[in-house]
KOLGU-4560 file (N, C-alpha, C; in nm, 3 decimals, padded with zeros to 5 digits):
<recs>
<n_xx: 04.839 n_yy: 11.383 n_zz: 07.978 ca_xx: 04.705 ca_yy: 11.347 ca_zz: 08.025 c_xx: 04.725 c_yy: 11.307 c_zz: 08.165 mol: A seq: 1 type: MET>
<n_xx: 04.642 n_yy: 11.361 n_zz: 08.233 ca_xx: 04.628 ca_yy: 11.301 ca_zz: 08.398 c_xx: 04.617 c_yy: 11.152 c_zz: 08.390 mol: A seq: 2 type: GLU>
<n_xx: 04.705 n_yy: 11.102 n_zz: 08.462 ca_xx: 04.706 ca_yy: 10.934 ca_zz: 08.495 c_xx: 04.565 c_yy: 10.936 c_zz: 08.532 mol: A seq: 3 type: GLN>
<n_xx: 04.490 n_yy: 10.934 n_zz: 08.619 ca_xx: 04.377 ca_yy: 10.903 ca_zz: 08.659 c_xx: 04.273 c_yy: 10.895 c_zz: 08.520 mol: A seq: 4 type: ARG>
<n_xx: 04.297 n_yy: 10.961 n_zz: 08.462 ca_xx: 04.203 ca_yy: 11.024 ca_zz: 08.333 c_xx: 04.156 c_yy: 10.914 c_zz: 08.266 mol: A seq: 5 type: SER>
<n_xx: 04.276 n_yy: 10.800 n_zz: 08.226 ca_xx: 04.264 ca_yy: 10.687 ca_zz: 08.160 c_xx: 04.177 c_yy: 10.588 c_zz: 08.230 mol: A seq: 6 type: LEU>
<n_xx: 04.165 n_yy: 10.538 n_zz: 08.334 ca_xx: 04.106 ca_yy: 10.453 ca_zz: 08.402 c_xx: 03.970 c_yy: 10.477 c_zz: 08.385 mol: A seq: 7 type: VAL>
<n_xx: 03.864 n_yy: 10.369 n_zz: 08.276 ca_xx: 03.761 ca_yy: 10.379 ca_zz: 08.276 c_xx: 03.709 c_yy: 10.377 c_zz: 08.134 mol: A seq: 8 type: GLY>
<n_xx: 03.843 n_yy: 10.422 n_zz: 08.066 ca_xx: 03.827 ca_yy: 10.454 ca_zz: 07.892 c_xx: 03.864 c_yy: 10.320 c_zz: 07.829 mol: A seq: 9 type: ARG>
<n_xx: 03.809 n_yy: 10.341 n_zz: 07.693 ca_xx: 03.816 ca_yy: 10.204 ca_zz: 07.623 c_xx: 03.916 c_yy: 10.223 c_zz: 07.512 mol: A seq: 10 type: THR>
<n_xx: 03.993 n_yy: 10.125 n_zz: 07.435 ca_xx: 04.063 ca_yy: 10.135 ca_zz: 07.349 c_xx: 04.060 c_yy: 09.985 c_zz: 07.277 mol: A seq: 11 type: GLY>
<n_xx: 04.155 n_yy: 10.007 n_zz: 07.170 ca_xx: 04.148 ca_yy: 09.894 ca_zz: 07.089 c_xx: 04.304 c_yy: 09.831 c_zz: 07.099 mol: A seq: 12 type: VAL>
<n_xx: 04.333 n_yy: 09.747 n_zz: 07.069 ca_xx: 04.424 ca_yy: 09.635 ca_zz: 07.077 c_xx: 04.473 c_yy: 09.657 c_zz: 06.947 mol: A seq: 13 type: VAL>
<n_xx: 04.618 n_yy: 09.683 n_zz: 06.908 ca_xx: 04.633 ca_yy: 09.738 ca_zz: 06.764 c_xx: 04.769 c_yy: 09.615 c_zz: 06.761 mol: A seq: 14 type: VAL>
<n_xx: 04.837 n_yy: 09.563 n_zz: 06.860 ca_xx: 04.986 ca_yy: 09.486 ca_zz: 06.882 c_xx: 04.931 c_yy: 09.345 c_zz: 07.011 mol: A seq: 15 type: HIS>
<n_xx: 04.871 n_yy: 09.267 n_zz: 06.933 ca_xx: 04.822 ca_yy: 09.148 ca_zz: 07.073 c_xx: 04.904 c_yy: 09.130 c_zz: 07.217 mol: A seq: 16 type: PRO>
<n_xx: 04.830 n_yy: 09.186 n_zz: 07.273 ca_xx: 04.846 ca_yy: 09.116 ca_zz: 07.429 c_xx: 04.901 c_yy: 09.018 c_zz: 07.512 mol: A seq: 17 type: VAL>
<n_xx: 04.975 n_yy: 08.941 n_zz: 07.491 ca_xx: 05.019 ca_yy: 08.829 ca_zz: 07.524 c_xx: 04.995 c_yy: 08.761 c_zz: 07.659 mol: A seq: 18 type: ARG>
<n_xx: 04.945 n_yy: 08.812 n_zz: 07.739 ca_xx: 04.915 ca_yy: 08.810 ca_zz: 07.886 c_xx: 04.967 c_yy: 08.789 c_zz: 07.974 mol: A seq: 19 type: GLY>
<n_xx: 04.951 n_yy: 08.806 n_zz: 08.100 ca_xx: 05.089 ca_yy: 08.844 ca_zz: 08.216 c_xx: 05.174 c_yy: 08.959 c_zz: 08.202 mol: A seq: 20 type: GLY>
<n_xx: 05.282 n_yy: 08.893 n_zz: 08.215 ca_xx: 05.402 ca_yy: 09.048 ca_zz: 08.195 c_xx: 05.434 c_yy: 09.036 c_zz: 08.057 mol: A seq: 21 type: ASP>
<n_xx: 05.338 n_yy: 09.032 n_zz: 07.965 ca_xx: 05.427 ca_yy: 09.005 ca_zz: 07.823 c_xx: 05.308 c_yy: 09.109 c_zz: 07.777 mol: A seq: 22 type: ARG>
<n_xx: 05.332 n_yy: 09.235 n_zz: 07.767 ca_xx: 05.251 ca_yy: 09.386 ca_zz: 07.708 c_xx: 05.209 c_yy: 09.319 c_zz: 07.556 mol: A seq: 23 type: PRO>
<n_xx: 05.114 n_yy: 09.410 n_zz: 07.502 ca_xx: 05.074 ca_yy: 09.391 ca_zz: 07.379 c_xx: 05.051 c_yy: 09.608 c_zz: 07.367 mol: A seq: 24 type: GLY>
<n_xx: 05.031 n_yy: 09.643 n_zz: 07.266 ca_xx: 04.987 ca_yy: 09.777 ca_zz: 07.253 c_xx: 04.836 c_yy: 09.783 c_zz: 07.214 mol: A seq: 25 type: GLU>
<n_xx: 04.825 n_yy: 09.902 n_zz: 07.298 ca_xx: 04.641 ca_yy: 09.942 ca_zz: 07.276 c_xx: 04.631 c_yy: 10.100 c_zz: 07.239 mol: A seq: 26 type: VAL>
<n_xx: 04.568 n_yy: 10.150 n_zz: 07.138 ca_xx: 04.522 ca_yy: 10.269 ca_zz: 07.082 c_xx: 04.416 c_yy: 10.316 c_zz: 07.187 mol: A seq: 27 type: ARG>
<n_xx: 04.422 n_yy: 10.442 n_zz: 07.239 ca_xx: 04.281 ca_yy: 10.499 ca_zz: 07.320 c_xx: 04.298 c_yy: 10.659 c_zz: 07.221 mol: A seq: 28 type: VAL>
<n_xx: 04.161 n_yy: 10.660 n_zz: 07.185 ca_xx: 04.190 ca_yy: 10.806 ca_zz: 07.127 c_xx: 04.075 c_yy: 10.858 c_zz: 07.237 mol: A seq: 29 type: VAL>
<n_xx: 04.153 n_yy: 10.995 n_zz: 07.250 ca_xx: 04.107 ca_yy: 11.089 ca_zz: 07.386 c_xx: 04.089 c_yy: 11.256 c_zz: 07.290 mol: A seq: 30 type: VAL>
<n_xx: 03.968 n_yy: 11.319 n_zz: 07.305 ca_xx: 03.937 ca_yy: 11.436 ca_zz: 07.255 c_xx: 03.995 c_yy: 11.429 c_zz: 07.094 mol: A seq: 31 type: ASP>
<n_xx: 03.978 n_yy: 11.335 n_zz: 07.024 ca_xx: 03.997 ca_yy: 11.312 ca_zz: 06.871 c_xx: 04.122 c_yy: 11.289 c_zz: 06.826 mol: A seq: 32 type: GLY>
<n_xx: 04.245 n_yy: 11.241 n_zz: 06.937 ca_xx: 04.385 ca_yy: 11.225 ca_zz: 06.937 c_xx: 04.411 c_yy: 11.058 c_zz: 06.965 mol: A seq: 33 type: MET>
<n_xx: 04.467 n_yy: 11.025 n_zz: 06.886 ca_xx: 04.516 ca_yy: 10.872 ca_zz: 06.911 c_xx: 04.625 c_yy: 10.846 c_zz: 07.018 mol: A seq: 34 type: ALA>
<n_xx: 04.627 n_yy: 10.794 n_zz: 07.109 ca_xx: 04.760 ca_yy: 10.769 ca_zz: 07.207 c_xx: 04.789 c_yy: 10.627 c_zz: 07.230 mol: A seq: 35 type: HIS>
<n_xx: 04.900 n_yy: 10.613 n_zz: 07.195 ca_xx: 04.963 ca_yy: 10.446 ca_zz: 07.223 c_xx: 04.985 c_yy: 10.379 c_zz: 07.352 mol: A seq: 36 type: TYR>
<n_xx: 04.966 n_yy: 10.282 n_zz: 07.428 ca_xx: 05.023 ca_yy: 10.265 ca_zz: 07.528 c_xx: 05.077 c_yy: 10.129 c_zz: 07.573 mol: A seq: 37 type: TYR>
<n_xx: 05.168 n_yy: 10.067 n_zz: 07.638 ca_xx: 05.182 ca_yy: 09.928 ca_zz: 07.642 c_xx: 05.105 c_yy: 09.912 c_zz: 07.741 mol: A seq: 38 type: LEU>
<n_xx: 05.041 n_yy: 09.777 n_zz: 07.682 ca_xx: 04.910 ca_yy: 09.731 ca_zz: 07.800 c_xx: 04.912 c_yy: 09.576 c_zz: 07.855 mol: A seq: 39 type: ALA>
<n_xx: 04.893 n_yy: 09.583 n_zz: 07.948 ca_xx: 04.934 ca_yy: 09.433 ca_zz: 08.016 c_xx: 04.747 c_yy: 09.403 c_zz: 08.027 mol: A seq: 40 type: TYR>
<n_xx: 04.759 n_yy: 09.238 n_zz: 08.045 ca_xx: 04.632 ca_yy: 09.183 ca_zz: 08.069 c_xx: 04.636 c_yy: 09.056 c_zz: 08.137 mol: A seq: 41 type: ALA>
<n_xx: 04.575 n_yy: 08.995 n_zz: 08.203 ca_xx: 04.601 ca_yy: 08.868 ca_zz: 08.238 c_xx: 04.581 c_yy: 08.754 c_zz: 08.173 mol: A seq: 42 type: VAL>
<n_xx: 04.498 n_yy: 08.772 n_zz: 08.100 ca_xx: 04.509 ca_yy: 08.678 ca_zz: 07.970 c_xx: 04.528 c_yy: 08.744 c_zz: 07.789 mol: A seq: 43 type: SER>
<n_xx: 04.583 n_yy: 08.658 n_zz: 07.735 ca_xx: 04.623 ca_yy: 08.702 ca_zz: 07.564 c_xx: 04.462 c_yy: 08.778 c_zz: 07.509 mol: A seq: 44 type: ALA>
<n_xx: 04.494 n_yy: 08.888 n_zz: 07.444 ca_xx: 04.397 ca_yy: 08.968 ca_zz: 07.372 c_xx: 04.455 c_yy: 08.972 c_zz: 07.219 mol: A seq: 45 type: LEU>
<n_xx: 04.365 n_yy: 08.955 n_zz: 07.139 ca_xx: 04.432 ca_yy: 08.938 ca_zz: 07.038 c_xx: 04.393 c_yy: 09.098 c_zz: 06.951 mol: A seq: 46 type: PRO>
<n_xx: 04.461 n_yy: 09.121 n_zz: 06.875 ca_xx: 04.465 ca_yy: 09.246 ca_zz: 06.732 c_xx: 04.306 c_yy: 09.300 c_zz: 06.712 mol: A seq: 47 type: ALA>
<n_xx: 04.270 n_yy: 09.386 n_zz: 06.746 ca_xx: 04.119 ca_yy: 09.418 ca_zz: 06.714 c_xx: 04.044 c_yy: 09.440 c_zz: 06.813 mol: A seq: 48 type: GLY>
<n_xx: 04.061 n_yy: 09.341 n_zz: 06.932 ca_xx: 03.984 ca_yy: 09.333 ca_zz: 07.044 c_xx: 03.990 c_yy: 09.504 c_zz: 07.128 mol: A seq: 49 type: ALA>
<n_xx: 03.843 n_yy: 09.492 n_zz: 07.160 ca_xx: 03.825 ca_yy: 09.625 ca_zz: 07.247 c_xx: 03.874 c_yy: 09.592 c_zz: 07.390 mol: A seq: 50 type: GLU>
<n_xx: 03.887 n_yy: 09.677 n_zz: 07.466 ca_xx: 03.930 ca_yy: 09.664 ca_zz: 07.584 c_xx: 03.933 c_yy: 09.804 c_zz: 07.687 mol: A seq: 51 type: VAL>
<n_xx: 03.888 n_yy: 09.769 n_zz: 07.817 ca_xx: 03.865 ca_yy: 09.849 ca_zz: 07.893 c_xx: 03.970 c_yy: 09.898 c_zz: 08.018 mol: A seq: 52 type: LEU>
<n_xx: 04.060 n_yy: 10.034 n_zz: 07.998 ca_xx: 04.161 ca_yy: 10.042 ca_zz: 08.126 c_xx: 04.122 c_yy: 10.037 c_zz: 08.250 mol: A seq: 53 type: ILE>
<n_xx: 04.146 n_yy: 09.974 n_zz: 08.317 ca_xx: 04.116 ca_yy: 09.937 ca_zz: 08.439 c_xx: 04.224 c_yy: 10.014 c_zz: 08.550 mol: A seq: 54 type: ILE>
<n_xx: 04.371 n_yy: 10.031 n_zz: 08.535 ca_xx: 04.480 ca_yy: 10.084 ca_zz: 08.583 c_xx: 04.579 c_yy: 10.152 c_zz: 08.488 mol: A seq: 55 type: ASN>
<n_xx: 04.637 n_yy: 10.245 n_zz: 08.564 ca_xx: 04.718 ca_yy: 10.322 ca_zz: 08.499 c_xx: 04.863 c_yy: 10.301 c_zz: 08.563 mol: A seq: 56 type: ASN>
<n_xx: 04.936 n_yy: 10.220 n_zz: 08.528 ca_xx: 05.080 ca_yy: 10.211 ca_zz: 08.559 c_xx: 05.180 c_yy: 10.337 c_zz: 08.592 mol: A seq: 57 type: ARG>
<n_xx: 05.154 n_yy: 10.426 n_zz: 08.494 ca_xx: 05.228 ca_yy: 10.541 ca_zz: 08.446 c_xx: 05.368 c_yy: 10.531 c_zz: 08.342 mol: A seq: 58 type: GLY>
<n_xx: 05.429 n_yy: 10.621 n_zz: 08.258 ca_xx: 05.489 ca_yy: 10.565 ca_zz: 08.183 c_xx: 05.458 c_yy: 10.509 c_zz: 08.053 mol: A seq: 59 type: ALA>
<n_xx: 05.309 n_yy: 10.548 n_zz: 08.028 ca_xx: 05.275 ca_yy: 10.495 ca_zz: 07.927 c_xx: 05.197 c_yy: 10.360 c_zz: 07.925 mol: A seq: 60 type: ARG>
<n_xx: 05.198 n_yy: 10.332 n_zz: 08.015 ca_xx: 05.165 ca_yy: 10.144 ca_zz: 08.072 c_xx: 05.020 c_yy: 10.136 c_zz: 08.131 mol: A seq: 61 type: GLN>
<n_xx: 04.965 n_yy: 10.022 n_zz: 08.052 ca_xx: 04.798 ca_yy: 10.056 ca_zz: 08.157 c_xx: 04.775 c_yy: 09.878 c_zz: 08.170 mol: A seq: 62 type: ILE>
<n_xx: 04.672 n_yy: 09.857 n_zz: 08.269 ca_xx: 04.637 ca_yy: 09.740 ca_zz: 08.244 c_xx: 04.493 c_yy: 09.758 c_zz: 08.195 mol: A seq: 63 type: ASP>
<n_xx: 04.456 n_yy: 09.622 n_zz: 08.117 ca_xx: 04.333 ca_yy: 09.630 ca_zz: 08.045 c_xx: 04.259 c_yy: 09.488 c_zz: 08.093 mol: A seq: 64 type: VAL>
<n_xx: 04.135 n_yy: 09.533 n_zz: 08.050 ca_xx: 04.051 ca_yy: 09.388 ca_zz: 08.039 c_xx: 03.944 c_yy: 09.375 c_zz: 07.930 mol: A seq: 65 type: GLU>
<n_xx: 03.919 n_yy: 09.232 n_zz: 07.873 ca_xx: 03.805 ca_yy: 09.271 ca_zz: 07.746 c_xx: 03.695 c_yy: 09.335 c_zz: 07.795 mol: A seq: 66 type: PRO>
<n_xx: 03.642 n_yy: 09.426 n_zz: 07.654 ca_xx: 03.539 ca_yy: 09.501 ca_zz: 07.714 c_xx: 03.461 c_yy: 09.453 c_zz: 07.582 mol: A seq: 67 type: TRP>
<n_xx: 03.327 n_yy: 09.415 n_zz: 07.593 ca_xx: 03.237 ca_yy: 09.373 ca_zz: 07.504 c_xx: 03.177 c_yy: 09.459 c_zz: 07.427 mol: A seq: 68 type: PRO>
<n_xx: 03.188 n_yy: 09.614 n_zz: 07.423 ca_xx: 03.175 ca_yy: 09.708 ca_zz: 07.319 c_xx: 02.991 c_yy: 09.738 c_zz: 07.334 mol: A seq: 69 type: GLY>
<n_xx: 02.966 n_yy: 09.826 n_zz: 07.251 ca_xx: 02.846 ca_yy: 09.849 ca_zz: 07.265 c_xx: 02.749 c_yy: 09.781 c_zz: 07.123 mol: A seq: 70 type: ILE>
<n_xx: 02.664 n_yy: 09.685 n_zz: 07.121 ca_xx: 02.608 ca_yy: 09.611 ca_zz: 07.038 c_xx: 02.565 c_yy: 09.682 c_zz: 06.928 mol: A seq: 71 type: VAL>
<n_xx: 02.587 n_yy: 09.668 n_zz: 06.829 ca_xx: 02.562 ca_yy: 09.731 ca_zz: 06.673 c_xx: 02.650 c_yy: 09.833 c_zz: 06.675 mol: A seq: 72 type: GLY>
<n_xx: 02.797 n_yy: 09.849 n_zz: 06.718 ca_xx: 02.876 ca_yy: 09.928 ca_zz: 06.663 c_xx: 02.890 c_yy: 10.038 c_zz: 06.822 mol: A seq: 73 type: GLY>
<n_xx: 02.963 n_yy: 10.096 n_zz: 06.789 ca_xx: 03.011 ca_yy: 10.164 ca_zz: 06.933 c_xx: 03.142 c_yy: 10.248 c_zz: 06.870 mol: A seq: 74 type: GLY>
<n_xx: 03.173 n_yy: 10.352 n_zz: 06.989 ca_xx: 03.244 ca_yy: 10.449 ca_zz: 06.929 c_xx: 03.377 c_yy: 10.404 c_zz: 07.114 mol: A seq: 75 type: VAL>
<n_xx: 03.491 n_yy: 10.425 n_zz: 07.024 ca_xx: 03.645 ca_yy: 10.355 ca_zz: 07.142 c_xx: 03.673 c_yy: 10.530 c_zz: 07.151 mol: A seq: 76 type: SER>
<n_xx: 03.727 n_yy: 10.514 n_zz: 07.321 ca_xx: 03.755 ca_yy: 10.632 ca_zz: 07.373 c_xx: 03.691 c_yy: 10.663 c_zz: 07.473 mol: A seq: 77 type: GLY>
<n_xx: 03.622 n_yy: 10.747 n_zz: 07.519 ca_xx: 03.558 ca_yy: 10.787 ca_zz: 07.664 c_xx: 03.378 c_yy: 10.802 c_zz: 07.618 mol: A seq: 78 type: ASP>
<n_xx: 03.359 n_yy: 10.810 n_zz: 07.727 ca_xx: 03.176 ca_yy: 10.809 ca_zz: 07.729 c_xx: 03.144 c_yy: 10.975 c_zz: 07.725 mol: A seq: 79 type: MET>
<n_xx: 03.205 n_yy: 11.053 n_zz: 07.652 ca_xx: 03.119 ca_yy: 11.201 ca_zz: 07.673 c_xx: 03.033 c_yy: 11.217 c_zz: 07.585 mol: A seq: 80 type: GLU>
<n_xx: 02.931 n_yy: 11.232 n_zz: 07.601 ca_xx: 02.803 ca_yy: 11.268 ca_zz: 07.490 c_xx: 02.720 c_yy: 11.157 c_zz: 07.540 mol: A seq: 81 type: GLY>
<n_xx: 02.733 n_yy: 11.070 n_zz: 07.614 ca_xx: 02.642 ca_yy: 10.964 ca_zz: 07.667 c_xx: 02.543 c_yy: 11.011 c_zz: 07.777 mol: A seq: 82 type: PHE>
<n_xx: 02.447 n_yy: 10.972 n_zz: 07.775 ca_xx: 02.355 ca_yy: 11.006 ca_zz: 07.908 c_xx: 02.256 c_yy: 11.055 c_zz: 07.853 mol: A seq: 83 type: GLY>
</recs>
């Protein structure tokens, strides 16, 4: 997967992100296939939290921030099909 293509996608925390330089793990679904990345955030994020990818560090490492999701349920992954 091209590095830039991750930025702007959403994912779900599967192992808590502890904040700062202490990563967790995030699952991102792309074209129906789950990919797992080490994820860093400014503050801690619990397992199950939905996140937005804001930077790709390379080597399967990303920076994320909390993402509120879509009210009433939503789709993790990308925004294809919306519009």
